[in-house]
N, C-alpha and C positions, 0 to 999 in steps of 0.2 A: 188483920185488915190493912190494906195498903193505905199509905198516906196520899190523900187526894190533893191536887193542886188548888182546886176551888171546891167550896162546899155546895155551890150551886152551878148548874149548867145552863139554866134557862128559867124564866119566870113569865107568868101571864097575869095581867090585871084585867079582871072582868069589867065590861062596860055595858050599860043599857042603851045609850045613844052614841053610836060610834062616831058620827060626825062631830058632835059636841065634845066628846072626849079627845078626839084627834086635834081639834082646834085648841083645847086646853093644854095638852101636853106639847103641842107645837109652839104655843105661846110661852109657856114657862121655860122651855129649853131653847127657844129662839131658833127653830129649824122647821123645815117642812117634812113632816113625818111620812115616810114611805109606807104604803099599804099593799096588801096582797090578800086575795081570797085563798082560803085553805079548805076546800070542800065547802061545807055549810058555814064555815067560820069566816069572819072578816077580821084581819089582823093589821095592826099598825105598829111599826117597829121603832123602838127607842134607840137612840144613838149608842153605838159601842164599836170598838175596834176589833171586829171579828178576825181579821187577817193576822192580828198579833196576839191572839188568844183571849181577847176580851169576852166577857160573859154578857149576854144580851137578854132582852125580853120584849114583850109586846103588850099592847092593849088588845083585848079580844072581845068580839061580840058574837054570841052564839047562844043556842038554846039552853045549854047548861051553865053558862057564865053569868053569875049573879053578883053584882057589887055588894060589898058588906063592910061594916066597920069592925067586924070581929074576924077571927081566923088568923091565918099566917100573916106575918108582917114582912113587908118588902122594904128594904132600904135602897133607894136609888142613889146614884152617885151625884153629889151636889157640886162636883167640880172643885176648883181651888178654893172657892168661898161660897158656901151654900146660901148665903144671904142673897146672892144674885138671882137664884131660882126662886127662893121663898118670897122675894119682893115682887115677883110677877104673879103669884098665886091669886091674890084677891082680884086683881084687874082681869085675870083670865076666867074668873067665875068660880074659883075655889075659895077655901077658907084656911088660914093658918091656924093650926091647933096648938102647936108648940113652936115658939120662935127659936132661932139658933141658940143652942144650949151646949155648954161644954160637957163632955163625957168625963166624969171624974175631975181630975186636975187639968184636963185639956190635952193630956199626952195621947189620948185615944181619939182625939179630934172632936168634932161637933156633930150634933144631930138637930133635926127639926122635923115636925110632922105637919102634914096638911091633909085636908079633905078635898078630893078632886070633885069634878062636876057630877060624878056618878055616885058619890057617897062613900067611896073607898077611903080609908085612912092610910096614907102612904108616908113613909119616913124618908128623910134625906140624911146622908152622911158626907162629911168632908173633913180633911185635916186642917182646914183653915177657915 
């Protein structure tokens, strides 16, 4: 098997109410989320540096997209200090499940988990 540069190429977070979810993610990341229809799907894109090889993802509303607290876990980039994003979660309508927590001795960075407005459990990771 070849060594891959990234373990993930793209991810999608299912949402039940696209406008509510777009407002939530726009608020916690402090940006206006761009959106685009893709056939029967409605997609909102999370910030990433695609031009320099950044891996991205989207919130997606569609017939087979069902939010859940179980299943695959996604770790979104928390930036330089994930407390900045976590501190916006409650005000934006979500709920912090796990506050900023060191991974091991902290040499692997920090993680936190929140529940978005759609009921998904999403994790954050940062080195600070």
